[in-house]
mmCIF file as Biopython writes it, N, C-alpha, C and O atoms, coordinates in Angstrom:
data_model
#
loop_
_atom_site.group_PDB
_atom_site.id
_atom_site.type_symbol
_atom_site.label_atom_id
_atom_site.label_alt_id
_atom_site.label_comp_id
_atom_site.label_asym_id
_atom_site.label_entity_id
_atom_site.label_seq_id
_atom_site.pdbx_PDB_ins_code
_atom_site.Cartn_x
_atom_site.Cartn_y
_atom_site.Cartn_z
_atom_site.occupancy
_atom_site.B_iso_or_equiv
_atom_site.auth_seq_id
_atom_site.auth_asym_id
_atom_site.pdbx_PDB_model_num
ATOM 1   N N  . MET A ? 1  ? -172.847 -23.697 -99.323  1.0 0.0 1  A 1 
ATOM 2   C CA . MET A ? 1  ? -172.032 -22.296 -99.160  1.0 0.0 1  A 1 
ATOM 3   C C  . MET A ? 1  ? -171.979 -22.530 -97.834  1.0 0.0 1  A 1 
ATOM 4   O O  . MET A ? 1  ? -172.702 -23.222 -97.117  1.0 0.0 1  A 1 
ATOM 5   N N  . SER A ? 2  ? -171.156 -21.956 -97.627  1.0 0.0 2  A 1 
ATOM 6   C CA . SER A ? 2  ? -170.127 -22.266 -96.841  1.0 0.0 2  A 1 
ATOM 7   C C  . SER A ? 2  ? -170.408 -21.097 -95.500  1.0 0.0 2  A 1 
ATOM 8   O O  . SER A ? 2  ? -171.328 -20.351 -95.837  1.0 0.0 2  A 1 
ATOM 9   N N  . THR A ? 3  ? -169.992 -20.826 -94.411  1.0 0.0 3  A 1 
ATOM 10  C CA . THR A ? 3  ? -170.525 -19.706 -93.457  1.0 0.0 3  A 1 
ATOM 11  C C  . THR A ? 3  ? -169.074 -19.610 -93.081  1.0 0.0 3  A 1 
ATOM 12  O O  . THR A ? 3  ? -168.226 -20.490 -93.227  1.0 0.0 3  A 1 
ATOM 13  N N  . PRO A ? 4  ? -168.861 -17.990 -92.396  1.0 0.0 4  A 1 
ATOM 14  C CA . PRO A ? 4  ? -167.859 -18.098 -92.348  1.0 0.0 4  A 1 
ATOM 15  C C  . PRO A ? 4  ? -167.281 -18.232 -91.089  1.0 0.0 4  A 1 
ATOM 16  O O  . PRO A ? 4  ? -166.230 -17.778 -90.637  1.0 0.0 4  A 1 
ATOM 17  N N  . GLU A ? 5  ? -167.908 -18.739 -90.735  1.0 0.0 5  A 1 
ATOM 18  C CA . GLU A ? 5  ? -167.089 -19.523 -89.480  1.0 0.0 5  A 1 
ATOM 19  C C  . GLU A ? 5  ? -166.222 -21.567 -89.617  1.0 0.0 5  A 1 
ATOM 20  O O  . GLU A ? 5  ? -165.530 -22.392 -89.021  1.0 0.0 5  A 1 
ATOM 21  N N  . SER A ? 6  ? -167.164 -21.246 -91.131  1.0 0.0 6  A 1 
ATOM 22  C CA . SER A ? 6  ? -166.192 -22.274 -91.597  1.0 0.0 6  A 1 
ATOM 23  C C  . SER A ? 6  ? -164.673 -21.670 -92.628  1.0 0.0 6  A 1 
ATOM 24  O O  . SER A ? 6  ? -163.668 -22.279 -92.995  1.0 0.0 6  A 1 
ATOM 25  N N  . PHE A ? 7  ? -164.963 -20.737 -92.761  1.0 0.0 7  A 1 
ATOM 26  C CA . PHE A ? 7  ? -164.037 -19.451 -93.590  1.0 0.0 7  A 1 
ATOM 27  C C  . PHE A ? 7  ? -163.286 -19.779 -92.638  1.0 0.0 7  A 1 
ATOM 28  O O  . PHE A ? 7  ? -162.567 -20.777 -92.669  1.0 0.0 7  A 1 
ATOM 29  N N  . ILE A ? 8  ? -163.364 -18.955 -91.649  1.0 0.0 8  A 1 
ATOM 30  C CA . ILE A ? 8  ? -162.345 -18.534 -90.530  1.0 0.0 8  A 1 
ATOM 31  C C  . ILE A ? 8  ? -161.714 -19.858 -90.030  1.0 0.0 8  A 1 
ATOM 32  O O  . ILE A ? 8  ? -160.506 -20.060 -89.904  1.0 0.0 8  A 1 
ATOM 33  N N  . MET A ? 9  ? -162.550 -20.585 -89.807  1.0 0.0 9  A 1 
ATOM 34  C CA . MET A ? 9  ? -161.355 -22.186 -89.241  1.0 0.0 9  A 1 
ATOM 35  C C  . MET A ? 9  ? -160.257 -22.864 -90.136  1.0 0.0 9  A 1 
ATOM 36  O O  . MET A ? 9  ? -159.097 -23.273 -90.088  1.0 0.0 9  A 1 
ATOM 37  N N  . LYS A ? 10 ? -161.575 -22.702 -91.175  1.0 0.0 10 A 1 
ATOM 38  C CA . LYS A ? 10 ? -159.975 -22.871 -92.586  1.0 0.0 10 A 1 
ATOM 39  C C  . LYS A ? 10 ? -158.574 -22.311 -92.363  1.0 0.0 10 A 1 
ATOM 40  O O  . LYS A ? 10 ? -157.684 -22.779 -91.653  1.0 0.0 10 A 1 
ATOM 41  N N  . LYS A ? 11 ? -158.558 -21.017 -93.250  1.0 0.0 11 A 1 
ATOM 42  C CA . LYS A ? 11 ? -158.121 -19.688 -93.000  1.0 0.0 11 A 1 
ATOM 43  C C  . LYS A ? 11 ? -157.089 -20.441 -91.681  1.0 0.0 11 A 1 
ATOM 44  O O  . LYS A ? 11 ? -155.901 -20.623 -91.947  1.0 0.0 11 A 1 
ATOM 45  N N  . ASN A ? 12 ? -157.645 -20.863 -90.233  1.0 0.0 12 A 1 
ATOM 46  C CA . ASN A ? 12 ? -157.007 -20.768 -89.113  1.0 0.0 12 A 1 
ATOM 47  C C  . ASN A ? 12 ? -155.855 -22.376 -89.286  1.0 0.0 12 A 1 
ATOM 48  O O  . ASN A ? 12 ? -154.820 -22.626 -88.667  1.0 0.0 12 A 1 
ATOM 49  N N  . ILE A ? 13 ? -156.316 -22.914 -89.983  1.0 0.0 13 A 1 
ATOM 50  C CA . ILE A ? 13 ? -155.984 -24.585 -89.901  1.0 0.0 13 A 1 
ATOM 51  C C  . ILE A ? 13 ? -154.890 -24.599 -90.737  1.0 0.0 13 A 1 
ATOM 52  O O  . ILE A ? 13 ? -154.151 -25.566 -90.557  1.0 0.0 13 A 1 
ATOM 53  N N  . LEU A ? 14 ? -154.419 -23.497 -91.957  1.0 0.0 14 A 1 
ATOM 54  C CA . LEU A ? 14 ? -154.237 -23.533 -93.199  1.0 0.0 14 A 1 
ATOM 55  C C  . LEU A ? 14 ? -152.688 -22.561 -92.571  1.0 0.0 14 A 1 
ATOM 56  O O  . LEU A ? 14 ? -151.526 -22.864 -92.843  1.0 0.0 14 A 1 
ATOM 57  N N  . GLY A ? 15 ? -153.130 -21.392 -91.710  1.0 0.0 15 A 1 
ATOM 58  C CA . GLY A ? 15 ? -151.789 -20.865 -91.217  1.0 0.0 15 A 1 
ATOM 59  C C  . GLY A ? 15 ? -151.145 -20.953 -90.035  1.0 0.0 15 A 1 
ATOM 60  O O  . GLY A ? 15 ? -150.201 -20.371 -89.502  1.0 0.0 15 A 1 
ATOM 61  N N  . ALA A ? 16 ? -152.370 -22.392 -89.576  1.0 0.0 16 A 1 
ATOM 62  C CA . ALA A ? 16 ? -150.867 -22.617 -88.614  1.0 0.0 16 A 1 
ATOM 63  C C  . ALA A ? 16 ? -150.446 -24.136 -89.411  1.0 0.0 16 A 1 
ATOM 64  O O  . ALA A ? 16 ? -150.306 -25.160 -88.742  1.0 0.0 16 A 1 
ATOM 65  N N  . PHE A ? 17 ? -150.362 -24.130 -90.128  1.0 0.0 17 A 1 
ATOM 66  C CA . PHE A ? 17 ? -150.212 -26.018 -91.075  1.0 0.0 17 A 1 
ATOM 67  C C  . PHE A ? 17 ? -148.393 -24.931 -91.534  1.0 0.0 17 A 1 
ATOM 68  O O  . PHE A ? 17 ? -147.199 -25.228 -91.571  1.0 0.0 17 A 1 
ATOM 69  N N  . VAL A ? 18 ? -149.419 -23.356 -91.848  1.0 0.0 18 A 1 
ATOM 70  C CA . VAL A ? 18 ? -147.147 -23.114 -92.233  1.0 0.0 18 A 1 
ATOM 71  C C  . VAL A ? 18 ? -146.141 -22.852 -91.551  1.0 0.0 18 A 1 
ATOM 72  O O  . VAL A ? 18 ? -144.944 -23.044 -91.758  1.0 0.0 18 A 1 
ATOM 73  N N  . ILE A ? 19 ? -147.090 -22.072 -90.120  1.0 0.0 19 A 1 
ATOM 74  C CA . ILE A ? 19 ? -146.268 -21.667 -88.950  1.0 0.0 19 A 1 
ATOM 75  C C  . ILE A ? 19 ? -145.400 -22.639 -88.537  1.0 0.0 19 A 1 
ATOM 76  O O  . ILE A ? 19 ? -144.266 -22.526 -88.071  1.0 0.0 19 A 1 
ATOM 77  N N  . MET A ? 20 ? -146.573 -24.355 -88.932  1.0 0.0 20 A 1 
ATOM 78  C CA . MET A ? 20 ? -145.519 -24.955 -88.824  1.0 0.0 20 A 1 
ATOM 79  C C  . MET A ? 20 ? -144.330 -25.695 -89.817  1.0 0.0 20 A 1 
ATOM 80  O O  . MET A ? 20 ? -143.115 -25.592 -89.646  1.0 0.0 20 A 1 
ATOM 81  N N  . PHE A ? 21 ? -144.710 -26.124 -90.419  1.0 0.0 21 A 1 
ATOM 82  C CA . PHE A ? 21 ? -144.089 -25.769 -91.777  1.0 0.0 21 A 1 
ATOM 83  C C  . PHE A ? 21 ? -142.756 -24.801 -91.589  1.0 0.0 21 A 1 
ATOM 84  O O  . PHE A ? 21 ? -141.657 -25.336 -91.730  1.0 0.0 21 A 1 
ATOM 85  N N  . VAL A ? 22 ? -142.796 -24.001 -91.410  1.0 0.0 22 A 1 
ATOM 86  C CA . VAL A ? 22 ? -141.947 -23.128 -91.277  1.0 0.0 22 A 1 
ATOM 87  C C  . VAL A ? 22 ? -141.064 -23.474 -90.214  1.0 0.0 22 A 1 
ATOM 88  O O  . VAL A ? 22 ? -139.972 -23.895 -90.595  1.0 0.0 22 A 1 
ATOM 89  N N  . ALA A ? 23 ? -141.155 -23.441 -89.589  1.0 0.0 23 A 1 
ATOM 90  C CA . ALA A ? 23 ? -140.577 -23.606 -87.913  1.0 0.0 23 A 1 
ATOM 91  C C  . ALA A ? 23 ? -140.180 -25.293 -88.059  1.0 0.0 23 A 1 
ATOM 92  O O  . ALA A ? 23 ? -139.038 -25.744 -88.149  1.0 0.0 23 A 1 
ATOM 93  N N  . VAL A ? 24 ? -140.963 -25.770 -88.057  1.0 0.0 24 A 1 
ATOM 94  C CA . VAL A ? 24 ? -139.841 -27.661 -89.317  1.0 0.0 24 A 1 
ATOM 95  C C  . VAL A ? 24 ? -138.210 -27.047 -89.952  1.0 0.0 24 A 1 
ATOM 96  O O  . VAL A ? 24 ? -137.135 -27.454 -89.513  1.0 0.0 24 A 1 
ATOM 97  N N  . ALA A ? 25 ? -138.321 -26.263 -90.782  1.0 0.0 25 A 1 
ATOM 98  C CA . ALA A ? 25 ? -138.030 -25.851 -91.728  1.0 0.0 25 A 1 
ATOM 99  C C  . ALA A ? 25 ? -136.318 -24.986 -91.184  1.0 0.0 25 A 1 
ATOM 100 O O  . ALA A ? 25 ? -135.165 -24.867 -91.597  1.0 0.0 25 A 1 
ATOM 101 N N  . LEU A ? 26 ? -137.258 -24.532 -89.921  1.0 0.0 26 A 1 
ATOM 102 C CA . LEU A ? 26 ? -135.598 -23.302 -89.458  1.0 0.0 26 A 1 
ATOM 103 C C  . LEU A ? 26 ? -135.093 -24.238 -88.766  1.0 0.0 26 A 1 
ATOM 104 O O  . LEU A ? 26 ? -133.935 -24.002 -88.423  1.0 0.0 26 A 1 
ATOM 105 N N  . PHE A ? 27 ? -135.748 -25.763 -88.232  1.0 0.0 27 A 1 
ATOM 106 C CA . PHE A ? 27 ? -135.221 -25.962 -87.078  1.0 0.0 27 A 1 
ATOM 107 C C  . PHE A ? 27 ? -134.280 -26.805 -87.825  1.0 0.0 27 A 1 
ATOM 108 O O  . PHE A ? 27 ? -133.093 -26.777 -87.503  1.0 0.0 27 A 1 
ATOM 109 N N  . LEU A ? 28 ? -134.722 -27.627 -88.887  1.0 0.0 28 A 1 
ATOM 110 C CA . LEU A ? 28 ? -134.051 -28.609 -89.961  1.0 0.0 28 A 1 
ATOM 111 C C  . LEU A ? 28 ? -132.511 -28.168 -90.078  1.0 0.0 28 A 1 
ATOM 112 O O  . LEU A ? 28 ? -131.390 -28.674 -90.116  1.0 0.0 28 A 1 
ATOM 113 N N  . MET A ? 29 ? -133.450 -26.314 -90.130  1.0 0.0 29 A 1 
ATOM 114 C CA . MET A ? 29 ? -131.496 -25.918 -91.146  1.0 0.0 29 A 1 
ATOM 115 C C  . MET A ? 29 ? -130.680 -25.577 -89.392  1.0 0.0 29 A 1 
ATOM 116 O O  . MET A ? 29 ? -129.456 -25.677 -89.481  1.0 0.0 29 A 1 
ATOM 117 N N  . ILE A ? 30 ? -131.166 -25.221 -87.948  1.0 0.0 30 A 1 
ATOM 118 C CA . ILE A ? 30 ? -130.196 -24.983 -87.472  1.0 0.0 30 A 1 
ATOM 119 C C  . ILE A ? 30 ? -129.666 -26.207 -87.000  1.0 0.0 30 A 1 
ATOM 120 O O  . ILE A ? 30 ? -128.568 -25.996 -86.485  1.0 0.0 30 A 1 
ATOM 121 N N  . GLU A ? 31 ? -129.987 -27.383 -86.964  1.0 0.0 31 A 1 
ATOM 122 C CA . GLU A ? 31 ? -129.714 -28.439 -86.659  1.0 0.0 31 A 1 
ATOM 123 C C  . GLU A ? 31 ? -128.599 -28.623 -88.047  1.0 0.0 31 A 1 
ATOM 124 O O  . GLU A ? 31 ? -127.505 -28.125 -87.780  1.0 0.0 31 A 1 
ATOM 125 N N  . ASP A ? 32 ? -128.668 -29.180 -89.329  1.0 0.0 32 A 1 
ATOM 126 C CA . ASP A ? 32 ? -127.592 -28.779 -90.307  1.0 0.0 32 A 1 
ATOM 127 C C  . ASP A ? 32 ? -126.433 -27.972 -90.092  1.0 0.0 32 A 1 
ATOM 128 O O  . ASP A ? 32 ? -125.266 -28.358 -90.044  1.0 0.0 32 A 1 
ATOM 129 N N  . ILE A ? 33 ? -126.910 -26.721 -89.958  1.0 0.0 33 A 1 
ATOM 130 C CA . ILE A ? 33 ? -125.387 -25.671 -89.572  1.0 0.0 33 A 1 
ATOM 131 C C  . ILE A ? 33 ? -124.278 -25.930 -87.932  1.0 0.0 33 A 1 
ATOM 132 O O  . ILE A ? 33 ? -123.080 -25.677 -87.802  1.0 0.0 33 A 1 
ATOM 133 N N  . ALA A ? 34 ? -125.216 -26.484 -86.939  1.0 0.0 34 A 1 
ATOM 134 C CA . ALA A ? 34 ? -124.547 -27.251 -85.844  1.0 0.0 34 A 1 
ATOM 135 C C  . ALA A ? 34 ? -124.020 -28.226 -86.270  1.0 0.0 34 A 1 
ATOM 136 O O  . ALA A ? 34 ? -123.220 -28.328 -85.340  1.0 0.0 34 A 1 
ATOM 137 N N  . LYS A ? 35 ? -123.655 -29.483 -87.230  1.0 0.0 35 A 1 
ATOM 138 C CA . LYS A ? 35 ? -123.593 -30.895 -87.608  1.0 0.0 35 A 1 
ATOM 139 C C  . LYS A ? 35 ? -122.219 -30.161 -88.161  1.0 0.0 35 A 1 
ATOM 140 O O  . LYS A ? 35 ? -121.168 -30.519 -87.630  1.0 0.0 35 A 1 
ATOM 141 N N  . SER A ? 36 ? -122.159 -29.055 -89.299  1.0 0.0 36 A 1 
ATOM 142 C CA . SER A ? 36 ? -121.824 -28.684 -89.628  1.0 0.0 36 A 1 
ATOM 143 C C  . SER A ? 36 ? -120.278 -27.805 -89.400  1.0 0.0 36 A 1 
ATOM 144 O O  . SER A ? 36 ? -119.373 -27.482 -90.169  1.0 0.0 36 A 1 
ATOM 145 N N  . GLY A ? 37 ? -120.495 -27.647 -88.107  1.0 0.0 37 A 1 
ATOM 146 C CA . GLY A ? 37 ? -119.056 -27.231 -87.466  1.0 0.0 37 A 1 
ATOM 147 C C  . GLY A ? 37 ? -118.573 -27.961 -87.358  1.0 0.0 37 A 1 
ATOM 148 O O  . GLY A ? 37 ? -117.508 -28.107 -87.958  1.0 0.0 37 A 1 
ATOM 149 N N  . LYS A ? 38 ? -119.248 -29.208 -86.208  1.0 0.0 38 A 1 
ATOM 150 C CA . LYS A ? 38 ? -118.054 -29.768 -86.048  1.0 0.0 38 A 1 
ATOM 151 C C  . LYS A ? 38 ? -117.900 -31.313 -86.775  1.0 0.0 38 A 1 
ATOM 152 O O  . LYS A ? 38 ? -117.685 -32.426 -86.296  1.0 0.0 38 A 1 
ATOM 153 N N  . ALA A ? 39 ? -118.057 -30.958 -87.783  1.0 0.0 39 A 1 
ATOM 154 C CA . ALA A ? 39 ? -117.378 -31.690 -89.287  1.0 0.0 39 A 1 
ATOM 155 C C  . ALA A ? 39 ? -116.248 -31.747 -89.746  1.0 0.0 39 A 1 
ATOM 156 O O  . ALA A ? 39 ? -116.004 -30.677 -90.304  1.0 0.0 39 A 1 
ATOM 157 N N  . GLN A ? 40 ? -115.158 -32.655 -89.828  1.0 0.0 40 A 1 
ATOM 158 C CA . GLN A ? 40 ? -113.816 -33.219 -90.236  1.0 0.0 40 A 1 
ATOM 159 C C  . GLN A ? 40 ? -113.485 -32.885 -91.201  1.0 0.0 40 A 1 
ATOM 160 O O  . GLN A ? 40 ? -113.962 -33.589 -92.092  1.0 0.0 40 A 1 
ATOM 161 N N  . PRO A ? 41 ? -112.572 -31.753 -91.711  1.0 0.0 41 A 1 
ATOM 162 C CA . PRO A ? 41 ? -112.236 -31.692 -93.454  1.0 0.0 41 A 1 
ATOM 163 C C  . PRO A ? 41 ? -111.403 -33.214 -93.778  1.0 0.0 41 A 1 
ATOM 164 O O  . PRO A ? 41 ? -110.579 -33.917 -93.194  1.0 0.0 41 A 1 
ATOM 165 N N  . THR A ? 42 ? -111.885 -33.231 -94.602  1.0 0.0 42 A 1 
ATOM 166 C CA . THR A ? 42 ? -111.698 -34.988 -95.082  1.0 0.0 42 A 1 
ATOM 167 C C  . THR A ? 42 ? -110.426 -33.950 -96.817  1.0 0.0 42 A 1 
ATOM 168 O O  . THR A ? 42 ? -110.530 -32.833 -97.324  1.0 0.0 42 A 1 
ATOM 169 N N  . GLN A ? 43 ? -109.720 -34.799 -97.011  1.0 0.0 43 A 1 
ATOM 170 C CA . GLN A ? 43 ? -108.532 -33.882 -97.845  1.0 0.0 43 A 1 
ATOM 171 C C  . GLN A ? 43 ? -109.379 -35.058 -99.361  1.0 0.0 43 A 1 
ATOM 172 O O  . GLN A ? 43 ? -109.832 -36.154 -99.034  1.0 0.0 43 A 1 
ATOM 173 N N  . ASN A ? 44 ? -109.440 -34.677 -100.604 1.0 0.0 44 A 1 
ATOM 174 C CA . ASN A ? 44 ? -110.322 -35.188 -101.468 1.0 0.0 44 A 1 
ATOM 175 C C  . ASN A ? 44 ? -109.317 -34.898 -103.572 1.0 0.0 44 A 1 
ATOM 176 O O  . ASN A ? 44 ? -109.780 -34.986 -104.709 1.0 0.0 44 A 1 
ATOM 177 N N  . VAL A ? 45 ? -107.857 -34.556 -103.022 1.0 0.0 45 A 1 
ATOM 178 C CA . VAL A ? 45 ? -107.163 -34.549 -103.420 1.0 0.0 45 A 1 
ATOM 179 C C  . VAL A ? 45 ? -105.225 -35.097 -102.699 1.0 0.0 45 A 1 
ATOM 180 O O  . VAL A ? 45 ? -104.482 -34.745 -101.783 1.0 0.0 45 A 1 
ATOM 181 N N  . GLU A ? 46 ? -105.208 -36.246 -103.996 1.0 0.0 46 A 1 
ATOM 182 C CA . GLU A ? 46 ? -104.126 -36.670 -103.946 1.0 0.0 46 A 1 
ATOM 183 C C  . GLU A ? 46 ? -102.314 -35.743 -104.206 1.0 0.0 46 A 1 
ATOM 184 O O  . GLU A ? 46 ? -101.880 -35.390 -105.303 1.0 0.0 46 A 1 
ATOM 185 N N  . ILE A ? 47 ? -101.807 -35.614 -103.249 1.0 0.0 47 A 1 
ATOM 186 C CA . ILE A ? 47 ? -100.354 -34.144 -104.400 1.0 0.0 47 A 1 
ATOM 187 C C  . ILE A ? 47 ? -99.738  -35.480 -104.006 1.0 0.0 47 A 1 
ATOM 188 O O  . ILE A ? 47 ? -99.855  -36.202 -103.015 1.0 0.0 47 A 1 
ATOM 189 N N  . TYR A ? 48 ? -98.770  -35.577 -105.579 1.0 0.0 48 A 1 
ATOM 190 C CA . TYR A ? 48 ? -98.144  -36.999 -105.370 1.0 0.0 48 A 1 
ATOM 191 C C  . TYR A ? 48 ? -96.466  -35.119 -105.342 1.0 0.0 48 A 1 
ATOM 192 O O  . TYR A ? 48 ? -96.442  -33.888 -105.328 1.0 0.0 48 A 1 
ATOM 193 N N  . ASP A ? 49 ? -95.581  -36.243 -105.351 1.0 0.0 49 A 1 
ATOM 194 C CA . ASP A ? 49 ? -93.988  -35.443 -105.715 1.0 0.0 49 A 1 
ATOM 195 C C  . ASP A ? 49 ? -93.235  -35.514 -107.299 1.0 0.0 49 A 1 
ATOM 196 O O  . ASP A ? 49 ? -93.581  -36.329 -108.154 1.0 0.0 49 A 1 
ATOM 197 N N  . GLU A ? 50 ? -92.406  -34.735 -107.442 1.0 0.0 50 A 1 
ATOM 198 C CA . GLU A ? 50 ? -92.500  -34.574 -108.980 1.0 0.0 50 A 1 
ATOM 199 C C  . GLU A ? 50 ? -91.553  -35.566 -108.996 1.0 0.0 50 A 1 
ATOM 200 O O  . GLU A ? 50 ? -92.157  -36.155 -109.893 1.0 0.0 50 A 1 
ATOM 201 N N  . ASN A ? 51 ? -90.794  -36.135 -108.841 1.0 0.0 51 A 1 
ATOM 202 C CA . ASN A ? 51 ? -90.783  -37.779 -109.326 1.0 0.0 51 A 1 
ATOM 203 C C  . ASN A ? 51 ? -91.538  -38.876 -108.937 1.0 0.0 51 A 1 
ATOM 204 O O  . ASN A ? 51 ? -91.281  -39.924 -109.530 1.0 0.0 51 A 1 
ATOM 205 N N  . ASN A ? 52 ? -92.727  -38.906 -107.774 1.0 0.0 52 A 1 
ATOM 206 C CA . ASN A ? 52 ? -93.441  -40.123 -108.176 1.0 0.0 52 A 1 
ATOM 207 C C  . ASN A ? 52 ? -94.377  -39.628 -108.415 1.0 0.0 52 A 1 
ATOM 208 O O  . ASN A ? 52 ? -95.032  -39.036 -107.558 1.0 0.0 52 A 1 
ATOM 209 N N  . HIS A ? 53 ? -94.832  -39.745 -110.030 1.0 0.0 53 A 1 
ATOM 210 C CA . HIS A ? 53 ? -96.047  -40.090 -110.923 1.0 0.0 53 A 1 
ATOM 211 C C  . HIS A ? 53 ? -97.069  -41.266 -110.641 1.0 0.0 53 A 1 
ATOM 212 O O  . HIS A ? 53 ? -96.730  -42.443 -110.519 1.0 0.0 53 A 1 
ATOM 213 N N  . PRO A ? 54 ? -98.507  -40.737 -110.543 1.0 0.0 54 A 1 
ATOM 214 C CA . PRO A ? 54 ? -99.466  -41.951 -110.525 1.0 0.0 54 A 1 
ATOM 215 C C  . PRO A ? 54 ? -99.201  -42.309 -111.640 1.0 0.0 54 A 1 
ATOM 216 O O  . PRO A ? 54 ? -98.526  -41.950 -112.604 1.0 0.0 54 A 1 
ATOM 217 N N  . ASN A ? 55 ? -100.321 -43.637 -111.125 1.0 0.0 55 A 1 
ATOM 218 C CA . ASN A ? 55 ? -100.583 -44.712 -112.154 1.0 0.0 55 A 1 
ATOM 219 C C  . ASN A ? 55 ? -101.852 -44.029 -113.568 1.0 0.0 55 A 1 
ATOM 220 O O  . ASN A ? 55 ? -102.895 -44.517 -114.005 1.0 0.0 55 A 1 
ATOM 221 N N  . LEU A ? 56 ? -101.061 -42.655 -113.930 1.0 0.0 56 A 1 
ATOM 222 C CA . LEU A ? 56 ? -102.023 -42.559 -114.965 1.0 0.0 56 A 1 
ATOM 223 C C  . LEU A ? 56 ? -101.678 -41.983 -116.295 1.0 0.0 56 A 1 
ATOM 224 O O  . LEU A ? 56 ? -100.832 -41.090 -116.351 1.0 0.0 56 A 1 
ATOM 225 N N  . ALA A ? 57 ? -102.333 -42.472 -117.491 1.0 0.0 57 A 1 
ATOM 226 C CA . ALA A ? 57 ? -101.633 -41.809 -118.796 1.0 0.0 57 A 1 
ATOM 227 C C  . ALA A ? 57 ? -101.676 -40.575 -118.890 1.0 0.0 57 A 1 
ATOM 228 O O  . ALA A ? 57 ? -102.550 -39.881 -118.369 1.0 0.0 57 A 1 
ATOM 229 N N  . THR A ? 58 ? -100.456 -40.035 -119.767 1.0 0.0 58 A 1 
ATOM 230 C CA . THR A ? 58 ? -100.254 -39.103 -120.032 1.0 0.0 58 A 1 
ATOM 231 C C  . THR A ? 58 ? -99.973  -38.722 -121.372 1.0 0.0 58 A 1 
ATOM 232 O O  . THR A ? 58 ? -99.670  -39.685 -122.076 1.0 0.0 58 A 1 
ATOM 233 N N  . LEU A ? 59 ? -99.978  -37.509 -122.004 1.0 0.0 59 A 1 
ATOM 234 C CA . LEU A ? 59 ? -99.945  -36.920 -123.054 1.0 0.0 59 A 1 
ATOM 235 C C  . LEU A ? 59 ? -99.019  -36.692 -123.775 1.0 0.0 59 A 1 
ATOM 236 O O  . LEU A ? 59 ? -98.871  -37.882 -123.496 1.0 0.0 59 A 1 
ATOM 237 N N  . ASP A ? 60 ? -98.031  -36.327 -124.584 1.0 0.0 60 A 1 
ATOM 238 C CA . ASP A ? 60 ? -97.942  -34.934 -124.982 1.0 0.0 60 A 1 
ATOM 239 C C  . ASP A ? 60 ? -97.648  -34.846 -125.584 1.0 0.0 60 A 1 
ATOM 240 O O  . ASP A ? 60 ? -96.945  -35.616 -126.239 1.0 0.0 60 A 1 
ATOM 241 N N  . ALA A ? 61 ? -98.118  -33.434 -125.862 1.0 0.0 61 A 1 
ATOM 242 C CA . ALA A ? 61 ? -98.554  -32.794 -127.199 1.0 0.0 61 A 1 
ATOM 243 C C  . ALA A ? 61 ? -98.225  -31.511 -128.171 1.0 0.0 61 A 1 
ATOM 244 O O  . ALA A ? 61 ? -98.439  -30.316 -127.964 1.0 0.0 61 A 1 
ATOM 245 N N  . GLU A ? 62 ? -97.518  -32.289 -129.516 1.0 0.0 62 A 1 
ATOM 246 C CA . GLU A ? 62 ? -96.461  -31.040 -129.933 1.0 0.0 62 A 1 
ATOM 247 C C  . GLU A ? 62 ? -97.273  -29.793 -130.969 1.0 0.0 62 A 1 
ATOM 248 O O  . GLU A ? 62 ? -97.727  -29.540 -132.084 1.0 0.0 62 A 1 
ATOM 249 N N  . ASP A ? 63 ? -97.036  -29.325 -129.669 1.0 0.0 63 A 1 
ATOM 250 C CA . ASP A ? 63 ? -97.664  -27.720 -130.938 1.0 0.0 63 A 1 
ATOM 251 C C  . ASP A ? 63 ? -96.837  -27.088 -131.785 1.0 0.0 63 A 1 
ATOM 252 O O  . ASP A ? 63 ? -97.258  -26.171 -132.490 1.0 0.0 63 A 1 
#
């Protein structure tokens, strides 16, 4: 049977572990937000002129 002192010590260690986990998670979130503010936008879509068609197959469907 465990004594009340060891129960309290286990509870304190568990509480300290939870606090450390939350602190690390918050630090990583803040770091990620700070880094994303400095990111350069990238162009993911290619825009073609009307007469400059890409090398894609097109299907003309008749309704």
